[in-house]
C-alpha positions as CSV (number, residue, x, y, z in Angstrom):
1,M,112.5,-84.0,-81.6
2,T,115.0,-81.8,-83.6
3,L,113.5,-79.9,-86.4
4,S,115.0,-80.0,-89.9
5,L,117.0,-77.0,-91.1
6,S,116.9,-77.9,-94.7
7,G,113.4,-76.8,-95.6
8,C,110.1,-75.3,-94.3
9,V,109.2,-77.1,-91.1
10,Y,105.7,-75.7,-90.5
11,D,102.8,-75.4,-92.8
12,Y,103.4,-71.7,-93.8
13,P,102.6,-70.2,-97.1
14,P,105.6,-70.6,-99.5
15,E,106.8,-67.1,-99.4
16,E,107.0,-67.3,-95.5
17,C,109.3,-70.2,-95.7
18,F,112.3,-68.3,-96.5
19,K,111.9,-65.4,-94.0
20,T,115.0,-66.0,-91.9
21,A,117.4,-63.7,-90.1
22,S,121.2,-64.0,-89.5
23,V,122.0,-64.4,-85.8
24,E,125.5,-64.2,-84.4
25,V,125.8,-66.4,-81.3
26,R,128.5,-65.3,-78.8
27,F,129.7,-67.1,-75.6
28,D,130.7,-64.9,-72.5
29,W,133.0,-67.2,-70.5
30,S,133.4,-64.9,-67.5
31,L,131.5,-67.3,-65.2
32,A,133.7,-70.3,-66.2
33,D,135.4,-70.1,-62.8
34,G,138.9,-70.8,-64.3
35,S,138.0,-74.2,-65.7
36,P,139.3,-75.2,-69.1
37,L,136.8,-74.4,-71.8
38,P,135.0,-77.2,-73.7
39,D,135.8,-78.2,-77.2
40,G,132.3,-77.2,-78.4
41,M,128.8,-76.0,-77.5
42,G,125.4,-77.3,-78.6
43,V,122.7,-74.6,-78.8
44,M,119.0,-75.8,-78.8
45,M,116.4,-73.2,-80.1
46,Y,112.8,-73.9,-79.0
47,P,110.4,-71.8,-81.1
48,G,107.4,-70.4,-79.3
49,V,105.8,-73.1,-77.1
50,S,106.8,-75.9,-79.3
51,P,108.3,-79.1,-77.8
52,D,110.5,-79.3,-80.9
53,Y,113.7,-77.4,-81.4
54,F,116.4,-76.4,-83.8
55,R,119.9,-77.6,-82.8
56,F,123.2,-75.9,-83.7
57,D,126.6,-77.2,-82.8
58,M,129.4,-74.7,-82.7
59,P,133.0,-73.8,-81.3
60,P,133.2,-72.3,-77.8
61,E,133.6,-68.8,-79.3
62,G,130.3,-69.1,-81.1
63,A,129.2,-68.9,-84.6
64,E,126.6,-67.3,-87.0
65,I,123.3,-69.2,-87.6
66,S,120.1,-68.6,-89.5
67,L,116.8,-68.6,-87.8
68,K,113.1,-68.2,-88.9
69,D,111.1,-65.4,-87.5
70,N,109.9,-66.5,-84.0
71,T,110.5,-66.1,-80.4
72,Y,112.8,-68.6,-79.0
73,S,113.8,-70.2,-75.7
74,V,117.4,-71.2,-75.7
75,I,119.4,-73.9,-73.9
76,S,123.2,-74.2,-74.5
77,Y,125.6,-76.8,-73.2
78,N,129.0,-78.2,-73.9
79,N,128.7,-81.0,-76.5
80,D,132.0,-82.9,-75.6
81,S,130.5,-84.9,-72.8
82,S,130.5,-88.8,-72.7
83,D,129.4,-89.7,-69.2
84,I,126.3,-87.4,-69.1
85,L,122.8,-88.5,-70.2
86,F,120.6,-85.8,-71.5
87,R,116.9,-86.6,-71.0
88,D,113.4,-85.1,-71.8
89,D,114.6,-82.7,-74.6
90,D,110.9,-82.5,-75.8
91,G,110.4,-79.1,-74.1
92,F,112.4,-76.1,-72.9
93,G,111.3,-76.6,-69.2
94,R,111.9,-80.4,-69.1
95,F,115.4,-80.8,-70.6
96,K,117.8,-82.4,-67.9
97,A,121.2,-83.9,-67.4
98,V,121.8,-86.9,-65.4
99,T,124.3,-89.8,-65.3
100,A,124.0,-93.6,-65.5
101,S,123.9,-96.1,-62.6
102,A,127.2,-97.1,-61.0
103,Q,128.6,-99.3,-58.3
104,L,130.5,-98.0,-55.2
105,S,133.6,-99.9,-56.2
106,D,133.8,-98.2,-59.6
107,G,136.3,-95.8,-58.3
108,R,138.6,-98.4,-56.8
109,A,142.3,-97.8,-57.7
110,E,145.6,-99.5,-56.8
111,I,147.5,-97.9,-54.0
112,A,150.3,-100.5,-53.3
113,T,152.1,-101.5,-56.5
114,G,152.7,-105.1,-57.5
115,L,149.5,-106.5,-55.9
116,R,146.9,-108.3,-57.9
117,L,143.4,-106.9,-57.3
118,P,140.6,-109.5,-57.1
119,A,138.1,-109.0,-59.8
120,S,135.1,-110.0,-57.6
121,G,133.8,-109.7,-54.1
122,S,131.1,-108.0,-52.3
123,E,130.3,-104.3,-52.9
124,P,131.2,-101.8,-50.2
125,P,128.5,-100.9,-47.7
126,R,126.2,-97.9,-48.3
127,P,126.7,-94.9,-46.0
128,R,124.3,-94.8,-43.1
129,G,121.4,-92.8,-43.7
130,A,121.8,-93.0,-47.5
131,E,121.1,-96.8,-47.9
132,S,118.2,-96.1,-50.2
133,E,120.1,-93.5,-52.4
134,P,120.8,-94.8,-56.0
135,V,124.5,-94.9,-56.9
136,R,125.3,-92.8,-60.0
137,R,128.4,-92.3,-62.2
138,E,130.4,-89.0,-61.9
139,P,129.3,-86.4,-64.6
140,D,131.8,-84.8,-67.0
141,M,132.4,-81.2,-66.5
142,L,129.2,-79.4,-67.7
143,F,128.7,-75.8,-68.7
144,A,125.3,-74.5,-69.5
145,A,123.2,-71.4,-70.3
146,A,119.6,-70.7,-70.7
147,R,117.7,-67.8,-72.1
148,E,114.0,-67.1,-72.8
149,G,112.2,-64.6,-75.1
150,F,114.8,-64.2,-77.8
151,T,112.8,-62.8,-80.7
152,V,113.8,-62.9,-84.4
153,P,113.7,-60.2,-85.5
154,P,113.6,-58.0,-82.5
155,P,111.0,-55.3,-82.5
156,M,111.7,-52.4,-84.9
157,Q,114.5,-54.4,-86.6
158,A,113.9,-56.4,-89.8
159,D,117.3,-56.5,-91.4
160,G,120.9,-57.1,-90.4
161,A,122.7,-59.5,-88.2
162,L,121.4,-60.0,-84.5
163,I,123.6,-60.9,-81.6
164,M,122.7,-63.4,-79.0
165,T,125.1,-63.6,-76.0
166,L,125.1,-66.7,-73.9
167,Q,126.9,-66.8,-70.5
168,P,127.6,-70.5,-69.6
169,R,128.5,-71.4,-66.1
170,P,129.7,-74.7,-64.4
171,M,126.8,-76.9,-63.5
172,T,129.0,-79.5,-61.7
173,V,130.8,-79.3,-58.3
174,R,134.3,-80.7,-57.8
175,Y,135.1,-82.0,-54.4
176,S,138.8,-82.3,-53.5
177,V,139.2,-84.8,-50.8
178,T,142.1,-85.3,-48.4
179,V,142.2,-88.0,-45.7
180,D,145.0,-87.2,-43.2
181,E,146.6,-89.2,-40.4
182,V,146.1,-92.7,-42.1
183,E,147.7,-95.1,-39.6
184,N,149.5,-98.1,-41.3
185,I,148.9,-96.6,-44.7
186,M,151.3,-99.4,-46.1
187,S,148.6,-102.0,-45.3
188,V,146.5,-100.5,-48.1
189,A,146.3,-102.4,-51.4
190,S,143.5,-100.4,-53.1
191,A,141.0,-97.9,-52.0
192,S,138.1,-95.7,-53.3
193,I,135.8,-92.9,-52.0
194,A,132.1,-92.0,-52.4
195,I,129.9,-89.0,-51.3
196,S,126.3,-89.3,-50.6
197,G,123.3,-86.6,-50.6
198,Q,124.2,-85.4,-54.1
199,S,121.6,-84.2,-56.6
200,E,121.0,-86.8,-59.5
201,G,121.1,-84.0,-62.1
202,I,120.4,-80.6,-63.4
203,L,117.2,-79.0,-65.1
204,L,119.0,-77.0,-67.7
205,S,116.4,-74.3,-68.3
206,G,116.8,-73.2,-64.6
207,P,119.3,-74.1,-64.1
208,Q,118.1,-76.1,-61.1
209,R,119.3,-79.1,-59.2
210,L,117.0,-82.0,-59.2
211,P,115.7,-83.1,-55.8
212,Q,116.5,-86.8,-55.9
213,K,119.7,-87.5,-53.9
214,V,122.2,-90.0,-55.1
215,T,125.7,-91.4,-54.1
216,V,128.6,-90.9,-56.4
217,P,131.8,-93.0,-56.3
218,G,135.2,-91.5,-57.0
219,T,138.9,-92.4,-57.1
220,V,141.6,-91.9,-54.3
221,V,145.3,-92.1,-54.6
222,S,148.2,-92.0,-52.3
223,G,149.0,-88.6,-51.1
224,T,151.8,-88.1,-48.6
225,I,153.5,-90.7,-46.4
226,N,150.3,-90.9,-44.3
227,S,147.5,-89.5,-46.3
228,L,145.1,-90.2,-49.2
229,S,143.6,-87.8,-51.7
230,G,141.0,-87.9,-54.4
231,E,138.5,-85.9,-56.4
232,I,134.7,-86.5,-57.1
233,L,132.7,-84.6,-59.5
234,T,128.9,-84.2,-58.9
235,F,126.0,-82.1,-59.6
236,G,126.1,-80.6,-56.1
237,V,123.6,-80.8,-53.3
238,P,119.9,-80.2,-53.9
239,D,117.9,-77.5,-52.1
240,G,117.1,-78.2,-48.5
241,E,119.0,-79.7,-45.6
242,V,122.6,-80.8,-46.4
243,A,122.9,-84.5,-45.4
244,T,126.4,-85.7,-46.8
245,T,128.6,-88.6,-45.8
246,L,132.0,-89.1,-47.2
247,S,133.1,-92.7,-47.4
248,L,136.5,-94.2,-47.8
249,Y,136.7,-97.8,-48.8
250,V,139.9,-99.7,-48.2
251,W,141.0,-103.1,-49.5
252,L,143.9,-104.3,-47.3
253,R,146.9,-106.3,-48.4
254,D,145.7,-109.4,-46.6
255,G,142.3,-109.4,-48.5
256,S,140.3,-107.8,-45.6
257,K,138.0,-104.7,-46.2
258,M,137.3,-101.7,-44.2
259,A,134.8,-98.8,-44.7
260,F,135.1,-95.5,-43.0
261,E,132.3,-92.9,-42.9
262,F,132.9,-89.2,-42.2
263,P,130.0,-86.7,-41.7
264,V,130.9,-83.7,-43.9
265,S,127.8,-81.8,-44.1
266,D,129.2,-78.9,-42.0
267,Q,132.1,-78.5,-44.5
268,I,129.8,-78.4,-47.4
269,E,126.9,-76.2,-46.3
270,P,128.8,-72.8,-46.2
271,H,130.0,-73.6,-49.7
272,R,127.0,-75.4,-51.2
273,N,126.8,-73.0,-54.2
274,D,130.5,-73.0,-54.9
275,T,131.9,-75.0,-57.9
276,H,135.0,-76.3,-55.9
277,I,134.8,-77.5,-52.4
278,S,137.7,-78.9,-50.3
279,L,136.9,-81.7,-47.8
280,R,139.4,-82.7,-45.3
281,V,139.0,-85.6,-42.7
282,K,141.3,-87.6,-40.6
283,G,141.6,-90.4,-38.1
284,V,141.8,-93.6,-40.2
285,R,143.3,-96.4,-38.1
286,L,144.3,-99.5,-40.1
287,P,145.8,-102.8,-38.8
288,Q,149.4,-103.5,-39.8
289,V,149.0,-106.3,-42.4
290,S,151.1,-107.7,-45.3
291,A,150.4,-109.9,-48.3
292,G,153.4,-112.3,-47.6
293,S,155.2,-112.5,-51.0
294,G,153.6,-109.3,-52.2
295,T,152.2,-111.0,-55.4
296,G,148.7,-111.3,-54.4
297,M,146.1,-111.5,-51.6
298,E,146.7,-114.2,-49.1
299,V,142.9,-114.6,-48.0
300,D,139.6,-113.9,-49.5
301,V,137.6,-112.1,-46.8
302,D,134.2,-111.1,-48.2
303,E,132.9,-109.1,-45.2
304,W,133.3,-105.4,-44.6
305,E,134.2,-103.8,-41.3
306,S,132.5,-100.4,-41.0
307,V,133.9,-97.6,-38.8
308,F,132.0,-94.2,-38.3
309,I,134.3,-91.3,-37.4
310,E,132.7,-88.2,-35.8
311,L,134.8,-85.3,-36.8
312,S,135.8,-82.9,-34.0
313,T,134.9,-79.3,-34.4
């Protein structure tokens, strides 16, 4: 619950109600990792051990605010997100960021122009070993910073502006995916990708990735003459063993469907704490098919053919 800033919140004597200090909030973006800065930041100030908070919204360079005398725990994150769900804000140590449920076909995009994509059909198969993982939407780019023990006023200082510097850093991981050596790529009408074994979200006070694993779909586009490429944004992999599969889902021009699975844990493990990870796989063999006139699908095949590709080391 957000506390009102227009009057006295707690049951203090009247003269205490107006004991406030001016605090200059500054953001140090040196950990932004080259990412574009957000449009604005939200700053949540939890006084003492209270589950309530004061919230301030400000530009990415910061702003001056007024705070009542107390010791605060602080969480800051960019306030320009539309795809992230913020949960459990009733306590500094509980506040988390997650995303909504999704379908594996949500990333499906047209590869061959001029073909009508059927609106219905069976969902792609779950990656093996991740059949029970929930499917969640991609998050937006998320920056966050946390700080505990900010005292207003600090010891031995009762007057003058105070400075609080927050250092946001990326809370999301961007996977750049390349699928090389796609045989008969002209058979592809549309395609999508997905990655399993990702954290469902972030505990913002840590920050700490949540342990629940989810699968996240993403979009793929035509790359070169025989490759496909795409990107997926996730909250990264949780602590523990990395068990991640990259899936490529292909809708062919004759209406048939194929799913390819690539184990990519070995590519992710050395970079699990990076904010940008490149994944490269290869070896997709597609049949040579066509859609006749090229104006639509000729058949309605509602079964998926799954192929597991073990990458050579």
